[in-house]
C-alpha positions in Angstrom: 136.1 177.1 -135.4 136.0 177.4 -139.2 138.4 180.4 -139.2 140.9 178.4 -137.1 140.6 175.4 -139.5 141.2 177.6 -142.5 144.1 179.4 -140.9 145.7 176.0 -140.1 145.2 174.8 -143.7 146.8 177.9 -145.1 149.7 177.5 -142.7 150.1 173.8 -143.7 150.1 174.6 -147.4 152.7 177.3 -146.9 154.9 174.9 -145.0 154.6 172.3 -147.6 155.6 174.8 -150.3 158.6 175.9 -148.4 159.7 172.3 -147.8 159.4 171.5 -151.6 161.4 174.6 -152.5 164.2 173.7 -150.0 164.2 170.1 -151.3 164.5 171.3 -154.9 167.3 173.7 -153.9 169.2 171.0 -152.2 168.9 168.7 -155.2 170.3 171.4 -157.5 173.3 171.8 -155.2 174.2 168.1 -155.1 177.4 167.1 -156.8 176.6 165.1 -159.9 179.0 162.9 -161.8 179.4 163.6 -165.5 179.6 167.4 -165.0 182.0 169.4 -167.2 183.9 171.2 -164.4 185.6 169.7 -161.3 187.3 171.7 -158.6 190.2 170.0 -156.9 191.1 171.2 -153.4 194.2 170.4 -151.3 195.1 171.9 -148.0 197.6 174.7 -148.5 197.3 174.7 -152.3 195.1 177.0 -154.5 192.0 175.5 -156.0 192.3 173.9 -159.4 189.5 173.9 -161.9 189.6 170.9 -164.2 187.5 171.1 -167.3 186.3 167.9 -169.0 185.0 167.8 -172.5 182.2 165.3 -172.5 181.6 163.2 -175.6 178.0 163.4 -176.3 176.9 161.7 -179.5 
């Protein structure tokens, strides 16, 4: 019974770690306003990269 309990705890910890890693990865991939580069896409046209120079004082 103890072995089964420990195995389940280890599995649960591993699943929680994987969930946290995927959540962090998704947050990093989110588009954020105020970034320096923007890619504009229109159907049939090539992508345009627009670079903004941010004023940071």
